Phi, psi and omega in degrees: 000143181256126187261120181232117181257116176238104184050250188267347190226162180254117185252111182284349180293346180260016184295337184286351180279102191297332182294339182261004185278126170271093191294325178298318180294317181294320178300318180297316180294322177299320177292324174304311181297321179296315180299318181270016171069022172272075192290320179297316178298317180301318180301319181295322178294316180293329174302319181294320179294317179298320179298325182276319183225077185291353181273351180282142178276325187305310185297329177292320179297311183290327175293323176299320179297316179297317178296321178301317181292339176267011180066020174269079187288327178295312178298321178297318179297317181296318180292324176296322174303312182296323177298313183288334173298324182274333179211093184291355179255015180278087191299320181300330179292326175295319179297315182292318179295322176300317179296319179296317179293322179299320180286348173261008182065023173269071193290321180295317178294320178299319180298321179294324177292315179296322179297319178298318178296318182292338176297328179271321184227082188292347182245023178289124189296309186289327176292322178298314182290323177293323177297319178295317182294320178300318179290331171298315180298326180276001181066018175269072189293325180296318178293317178301320181297324179294321178291320176298320180297315178296319180299309187280340172290321181279326182232077186292348180254017185272098187299315180302331177295317178294320181294318179293319178292326175299319177297320179296318179295327175296318179297332178272008178065023178256082185292331180294315178292322178298315179297322179296321178295317180294321177299317181294321178299317181289322177297321181290318181215098182282009181246015178262113185297323186294332177298315178292324177300312182296316181291323178297320179293324177294316176300322179297316179295332177274004180063025173265078193290327180293318176294321178299317180297318180297317181293318181290327173301316181293320179300320181290324177296322181283328182220080187287358184249007175267114188289332183301326180293324177293320179299313182289327176293326174299321177297318180297314180297324177300317179288341174266012179062026175261074184295323179297317179294320178297316180297322180296322178295319179291325175300318181299316181297316185289329174298323180281320184218095185292347180258017180286111187296317184295314181296318178299314182296312182294321179293325175299317178297317180293321177300321178296323181291328181260015176065024173271067194293319185294317178292324177298319178298319179297323177296316179290330173302315181293319179301315182291325176298319182279331183222082189298343181259018180278090184292334178295322177294319176301317183294315179294322178293324177300316180296322178291320176300318178296323182297325180265008175087011179264074185292329181297314178294324179298317180295321178301317178293319181294329177301319178296317182297312186286336174292324180277328182233076185293348178259011181277089189294331179299323179295322177295320177301316180298311183294326177299317181294321180292320178295324178297319180293336177266011179065022172268074188291324180293315178296321179298317180297319181296316179294323181296315180293321176298318179299318180298316181294315181294325178295318179296318179296322180295319179296322179294320180285341180055039179251353177227164179283178175291180186303326183266015182301318181294328178294318179296321179298318180294321181294328179279357178056043174289169176230173176226155173285156182298330181278352180279110184255021178296115186298335178291348179258027187297336184252024177259140178293152185260136177271140176251136167248172187299320185289317182293324181290335179259014180058037177273136186281336184268154180286333185249154175286126186259131183293343186267012183258048173064223187290348179303326184282349187276074189295318180267089187303131181289145175277114184219152177298149168299141186298162176292159175276143179227162172269133179201178175252355187226149171212159186272341186078171181236149176298320176252126187296145177240165179298153174257130188258125181270138176226118180297322181291330176290320177300315181294320180296319180296324178292321182286319186287323181054047179282171179285344180231161178277123177283130181222155176257119182222159173242022176221055185299146183263145173292149181282143170271177187298320180296318180294322177301309181296324179299317182284331171299315178296323179297322177299316177300316181297314178298322180298317178295319180293326181289335174298322180276330183229073187290353181245023181266105183298325182295325178293318177297320178298314181298317179289326176298320176299316179297315178300319180296320181292331177265017171068019176265083190286330180296311179289326177299314181296323179297316180292320181292321176301319178294321178298319179293320178299320183278331181218083187287354181258011181264101191294332182300328178294319178296322181295314179298318180297318179296319179295317180299315180296323177296318180294322177296320177295322180296324182280325189307310184283353188249328184229062177295134188296328185277339191245340190296323181296325180279328184278333184307319184296346188269113156096335184229154173296129188298322181295317180292321178303315181296313186287338179276343184304314180302324178295319178299319183296328183279338188245331181275122185267127174297159179293125182297326184298328182262345185246348190300323181294328177287322175299320180299320179295320178293314180299323180298321177296317179294323177296322177298318179300315182294326177293329179279327180211095183296350181256013182277094191295331184291333177291316177300317183296310181292327177298321179297325178298319179297318178299321179295320177299328179272004180064022175266076189291329180292321175294322177297316180299319179298318181292317177299321180295322177298317179296319181291326178298322179283320182233093185295349179255025185282089188300311184295326179292320175300316182297310183291324177294323177299315178296321179297319178294320177298326182293335180252014173089005178273071192293312185299312180293323178297318178294326175299317178296319180294322177297318178295319178298318178298320178299327182270000172118358177274091192292337180298341182303320187292326177297319181291319177301318179298316181296318182293331177287000000 
């Protein structure tokens, strides 16, 4: 943020004047935005620094990081280039550019960047695993194997390394080594769902269906919200002749994601087998709606239309198939029979002769099976990959892997894709509640908490947005960023006319907080409290701002982060891991306790103003947890739950606090209640404790 003082107010409309830009200040606010995942906002701040001092390497690096997190890999690569032009020894930029190139399938260039990084830090874990994966992509398996060996010798407990090497061994057709890697991954960490998924899929490919079922059951228990495991378990059950169980798994996927192509396609095939033709047709209708060029779906729907006597619709579908696959002789035989039933004898004869000719040509080319080849394939219960578009495999069930089910473009799980690589999810408290105008929502719905004082505050403030208390605040998009910049300008003009209006200071303080300018936000909120000391929302915002400043202080010091960033970690992973570090790494009480006291004092003031304000009790408990005073935290969570018996996040955090002091049974009870109310992470922790 660029700070411009004009008499009484700060006018952001003049930020473009580079001579007035405080670049150190703007860089810090940009890093704040980056840390809190406001990537669009961060880019705008770094743009300002670049405009003022284009010779600096740091803003290009951090802007590249923000673009990378927004999946703008080309932009990230270009900014990393600009960073390295200014400082060719900026090691983190090589790591980041390598990750950007890797995501663009520029594997040789990515390898050169990773190699450059390893020259400075030869034992960097994420660079080693990415270097191995890049060589896998290049089919240089021997080189990849050497990097895996170096990686796992240095980090013998690194589960993603075993999983990636297992995938490489599968590509080399060495199933014994692949199985050994998956076994080692599970032995190292028995709570990683993907290890069981990978081993279960390997058992399935080896036709060891009972072992595959056991592994996929365990994967689903550990990660009940990943749909790919249900799809593959459905395949296993199908091969064990449990058609009802397979159908139930596909039903589960479609209930969660009605647009899941693999589940729709497979359920349609199973529906055809059990003569549930109408529902099967509806499934293929959906597949075709989502993927209009899926000729396999057209072919299966044609057969179903024929089964229910709708030959006209069947012929229409077959026309699409044969236009795309003019040598598919089985389709001509089918269409000939349908035309015969519709008394189109000439058309039937023409299709029959075409089928005979194409069949003869196919036999000569020896590229397809005999007429009953597809029947034999079905009898052997083979499957196909989603990318396999061989029309002769139209009636084979589709296998899902983790990447295809999550619409990931790469075949391998890439360590540089933020939290995706964090297979063993860290046990962390649910975040504190903050005041904002935006929230991300949850995949599984949670209770909505009513606060009379919040309702009253919204009526009194009369802001342009509804003020809400959430613990899943959303990053601002570009339009919202510009809107809040304009809002700051508007409040500044109004304050010139009404310099003693606490509500105006509160509104501008909220805007400053949303654009991550905590220094100016704190100044405005302090003024609001001075002018209206009985307005509890101001105390809450001030406590949240101070908490965020404490969270940033040990992690992003303004003078050192640019120099320290290049050492040791992949930049994308470093950024995405920071919030986790902030939740689990405790600052030194000796240097922070006085700041904690100030935050606690604000929450106590809020409670004196409104004893039923549950968010103050909840956030106060978080501070107690940071100070390791778990019994005080439990008391505060209990107060919040007493007021709001459906307070899901409070149950979850109280459960973790109880586990921390050894009250395991009671803690697990709280986690079960939290899971019941929608905090799905509870079940993973319960599983671990068992």
